[in-house]
N, C-alpha and C positions, 0 to 999 in steps of 0.2 A: 675517413679519418679527419679530425678537425684541422683547420688551417690557421696559421698565425696571421696577424694583421701586418706584420713587418715583412717586407720582401723587396726584391729588385729583379727586373728583367730588362733585357736589351735585345734589339733586333735591327738588322740593316739589310736592305734590299735595293736592287736597281730595277725599277719598274718604269716602263715607257720613257726611258732615258732620264729618269729622275732618281737620284741617289737619296733614299729616304732612311733616316735613322730615328728610332723611337726608343726612349728609355722610360721605364715605369718604376717608381719607388713609392713606398708607403710606410707610415708609422701608425701607432695606435690613435684611435679617435672613437668617440662614442657613436658617431654617425658617419655616413659617407660624405666626405668633403673632397671633391675632385677639382684639381687645378691643372689647366692645360696651357703650356707655353710653346708657341710655334711661330714661325715668321709671319709678319703682319700680312703679307700678300696671300697667305693661306689661312687667314682667320675664318674663312667661310667653312672650313672643315671642323671647327671646334665643337659644334653641336654633335656632329656624327661621332667624334672621338669620345665625348662624354657619354653618349648613349651606349657605346661599346663597353666602356668602363663600368657603367651602372649595371649592365647585364652580367658582368663578370665578377663584380665585387659588391658585397653588401654593406660593409662599413670599414672605416679607416681614413686617414689623411693621405690621399693618393695624388702624387705629382706626376704628370706626363710631360716629357720634354721631346719635342719633335724638331728635327732639322731636315731641310730639303735643299739639295743641290740640283737645280734644274738648268744649269748652264748648257748641258748637252741637248736639252729638250727645247731650248729657245729657238723659235723660228721667226726671223726678222723679215719684214716686207718693206721694200724701198719703192716709193712712188715719186713721180715727177710732176711738179706743178707746172704744167705746160703754159698756162696763161701767164703766170708770174715770170717764167723764163722768157717768154716772148716779149714781155714788157721790158725786162732787163736788156734783152738783145736790141730792142728798138732804142732804148735810152743810150746804150753804148754806141749805136750807129749815129745818133745825133751828136754825141760827144766827139766822134771821129770827124764829122763834118766841121765842127767848130775848130778842131785842132789843125785843120788844113790837110793838104795832101801828104800824109805820112803813111808809112807801111803799118797797117793794122789788120789783125784778123781775130775774130771772136771764135774761140774753140770751146768744145764741151767742158774741158777741164777748167777753163776760166769761168764759164757760166755756172758750173756746179758749186763754185766757192761762194756764190751769193746766197744770202740768208733765205731759207725756206724753199729753195728750188728743189732740193731733195728732202724727203721726209721718211724717216725710219720708224716703223711701228712694229709692235710685237703682236704676233697672232693670238687670237683669243683662245683661252684654255677651256677644256671641257671640265667644269667644276665638279660634276658628279664623278667623273672618271678619276680626277685627282683625289677627291675624298675617299673613293673606294681603294685607291692604291695606298693611301696613308693608313686607312683602317686595316688593310691586309697586313702591313708591317706591324701595326699596333697589336693585332691578334697574335702574331708570333712573339712579340715582347711579353704579352700577357701570359702566354703559355710558359715561357721561362720564369716569369714572375710567380705563377701558380706553383710551379715545381719547387721553387725555393720556399714558398710559404708552406707547402706540404711537408717538406723536410723539417722546418722549424716547428710545424704543428705536431709532428710525431714526437719531437723532444718534449714539447709542452704536455702532450697526452701522457707520456711516460711519467713525467714529474707529477702531474695531477693525480694519476692513478696511484702512485706511491703515497701521496698525501691521503687519498681516500682509504688506503689500507691502514694507515696509522689512525685515522679517525674511527674506522670500524673497530680497530683494536682497543682504542680508548673507550669507545662505547661499550664494548664487552666488559671492560674493567669496571665501568660504572654499574652495569647490570649485575655483575657479580658482587660488588661491594654494597650496593644499596640495601639488600635484605639483611646484611650483617649489621648495618647501622641501626636497624629497627630492633634486632635482638639485643644489641649492646645498650640501646636506650632502655629497653625493658629491664635488663639486668641492673642498670644504674638506678632506675626508678625504684625497683624492689629493694636495693641496698639502702637507698636514702630513706624509704619508708620504714624499713626495719630499724634504721639508726634513730629515726625520730620517734617512732612508736615503741621501740624496744620490745617489751613483753606483750604488747597488745597484738591481737591477731590481725594479720594483714588480709585485706579483702582482695583476693585474686581477681575477681571480676572487675574491680576498679582498675587494677593494674592493666588488665587486658584491654579495658576500654581506653585508658590513656595511651597505651601502646598503639592501639588501632588508630586513634586520632593522629598520633605522631606519624605513623606509617602513611596515612593519607596525605599529610602535609609534605612529606619528603618523597612521595612516590614519583618516580621519573619514568615509569613504563611507557607512557604515551610519548614522551619526548624521545626516548631511545628508539622506539618503533619508527617514529617519523624520521629520526636521524638515519636509520638504516634504509628507509625508503628513499630519502634524498640521495644517499650515497649510491644506491642502485640506479637511480635515474641519471645521476651524473656519469656513471660508468657507461650507460647506454649512449649518452650524448657524445662521449669521447670517440665512439665508433661511427658517428654520423658523418655523412658527406655534406650535410646542410650546415649553414652558419648557425652556431649554437652559443656564441659568446654571451648574448644578452640573457638567454634562458639560464645558462650556467651561472651567470652573475646573480640572477634572482634566486636560484636555488641555494647558492652559497650564503646569501643573506638569511635564508630560512635556516640553514645549518647553524649559522652564528646565533640566530635567535633561540634555537633549541638549546645550544650550548650555554647561553646566558641563563635560560630558565633552569637548567640543571644546576648551574652554579648557585643560583639564588635559593633553590629549594634545599640543597644539601649543605648542612653545616659541618659535615665530616671533613677533617683535614686531608685525608688521603684522596677523597673524591675531589676536593677543591684543587689539589695538585694535578689530578688527571684532567680536570676541566681547563686548567691553565695550559696544559700541553695540547689539549684538543683545540682550544681557541688559537694557539700559536700556529697549528697546522692549517686551520681555516684561513687565517690571515695570509699565510704564505700562498695558499691555493688561490685566494682572491687576487693576489698580485699577478699570478700567472694567468688567470682567466682574463685579466685586462688586456692580454695580448691575443686572445682568441677571437677570430672573426665571428 
């Protein structure tokens, strides 16, 4: 079944002491446009995230929001700058000598307060492991996102299928009415010739020839056959699991072209009204297909 380009999915997991949340949302767009927003310190994972999205989505404006709480995973390392601490201690000893015989004792607590004696650093992270964890949660969010798109796609398919039924019905009306317009033209032509010529004998062959020329001008058999073919193809696309939005959009343009041709060929008022209704259905269907992936 076709999928909508509009959807939303969210997932949250605690992996390797990192609380990762991923949200995926999208709206209509002619091509795939993926934007990833994540903490700056995890910018290295952006390419991996985009690759996952590209494998799962063919078109649409897709926004991916990622938050990572890694406070529980932070491992701090404290190192002592022994050389600098020794220099501080020696300097403090010199100061004690200058101050005279007073009670003085240098303790670790005092020494630790001096700048750069103790250095706290964060342990290096395994970038590939972090990217893999983020993508794992992303895949869960994409699964929820696809589910929502499939539900919306089903609604779109039902609506489009109904429009196709109407288009087929209007096509049948055109096919039924078209031969009648030729017969009516022939009758009108005969009546006019009788009125003009009055008692003069009317050339039936001439009337038949004129009627044949008219029939050829207003014949819409080719257009209605193509219309039915396009409708059949569109119905098949509605059942496809592959992205069909662009193909459907192209076919709807063809349906609209055939409708315009029928309207330009037929001067009959009743057919003109049918064509108006047909084109209205085509336009509504075109709007819906803009939402199909």
